[in-house]
C-alpha positions, 0 to 999 in steps of 0.5 A: 500500500505504501508503494502505491501511495508513494507512486501516486504522490510522485506522479502528482508531484511531477504533474505539479512541477510541469504545471508550474513550468507551463503556467507562465509560458504556454498556459498564461499565453492561452488565458491572458488576452485583450478583452472582447468587450472593452469600454474606456475613454481617455481625454487629452488637452493642450494648446493648438493653433488651427485653421477654422473653415467657418472664419477662414482664419487661423485660430492661434493658441486655443485650448483644445480637448480631444476625447477618445472612446473605445468600445469593443464589439463582442459579437464580432470577436473570436477567441483569437481576434478582438474587434473594437470601435473608436470615436474621437471628438476634438473640441475647441474649448476657447471658442466652444466649437467642434474642431473635428471628429473621426471614427475607426474600426479595427480588428487585432490579435488578442495576444500580440496586438497585431492588426487583422484585415477583417470584420469591416475594419475602416478609418472614417468609414473607408473600408478600402484602407488596409490597417497593418502593424500594431493597433497602437491602443494596445501593444503585445503582452510582454512588450520588448525593448525594440522598434515596433511598426504602429498604424498611423491614421493620418498617413494610413500606414504603419510607422516605426515607434522606437524604444527610447527608455523606461519611466514610471507612470502612475507607479507602473514601470513603463517603456517609452516609445516614440514616433518621429515623422519628418515632413511627409505628404499625407494627402491633398486638399481642395480649397478656394484659390483666394485662400492660397493667394492664387487670384483668378482661380476659383479652387485649387488642390494642394498637397498636405504635409504632416509632421509628428512627434508622438510619445507612448508609455506602455506597460510591458507586462500587459501591453496597455497604453498608459500615457500619450503625448501628441505633437502634430502639425499639418500644413498645405504647400501653396508654391513658396507659401505654407498654409497652417492647418493644425499645430498643437501639443496634447497630453493625457489629463491626470484623471484619465491617466489614473483611470487607465492605470487602474484599469491596467492593474487588473491585468497586472494582477491576473498576470502576477497570479498566473506567472508567479503566485500559482506557479510558485505554489504549484512548484513547491507543492510538486517538489514536496509531493515528489520527494515524499512519494519517492521515499514512500515508494522505496521504503522497505519494512526492515528500514523500520523495526517497529513495522517489521516487528509488528508484522512478524509472526509470534514464536510458537510455545514449546509443546508441553512434555509428554506425560 
């Protein structure tokens, strides 16, 4: 019986040790994923100068607020792919007027954050735009210190975000990644010739140029985007002239930062449970069970005199002498 119990414990111990090794790698990779039904908002504020179509003049140094809302489409997602919708609303608080709003629908791998072409993905309703690279709102679970290609919705193509160091955001260790876009044509715009200083032309189509320095702070453990700083500039080239469309610097508000860090904490807790707490407990229990099982399986009766004596037959009494 002791041998059977010992072999059973040894088998259990080996299983627990293997489970401890697999939990932080294979099993964690299967369980920990970005959610299908994500819902969150983030607000950025700052000072911006922009061209106002209503006044046909540049509004300098206005207070601007940009609100980004993410909502997951659970029904469109799968065990491996999430589908999220994004709506951004940019508001001139100085003049109490809307500057612009944009929409985006994107599908991505729930573990790596890589965009997937499916599920009606679009930018401002345009489904012909093929989104590739990283989402940007989420990064790979286990983000590394390297350059990643992240989709840019102004250029409608992925651009490099280079690793630039570490920081602590809301108490969370984070990696800093930066996108630096030098003056690059991002499209064209048609406007009245008078605005471009071209008299005698009712309208003119001019090339639009984009510059950007965007900083992302990412929790490398969960892949969550914790903090953002956006410095962007859009201009139109009219011969030797340059017409300003947008020039501003926006940063995440303190309240939004606290909300994002709080949301990220649940993911960090789940990862810690699967990657550290449970594997450690499983490994210790496995070693104890394995050692105990081996000892019991090899134990012999003569190794324990008490057991041997208890099992040995009592000596027979001498027979009584014959009369």
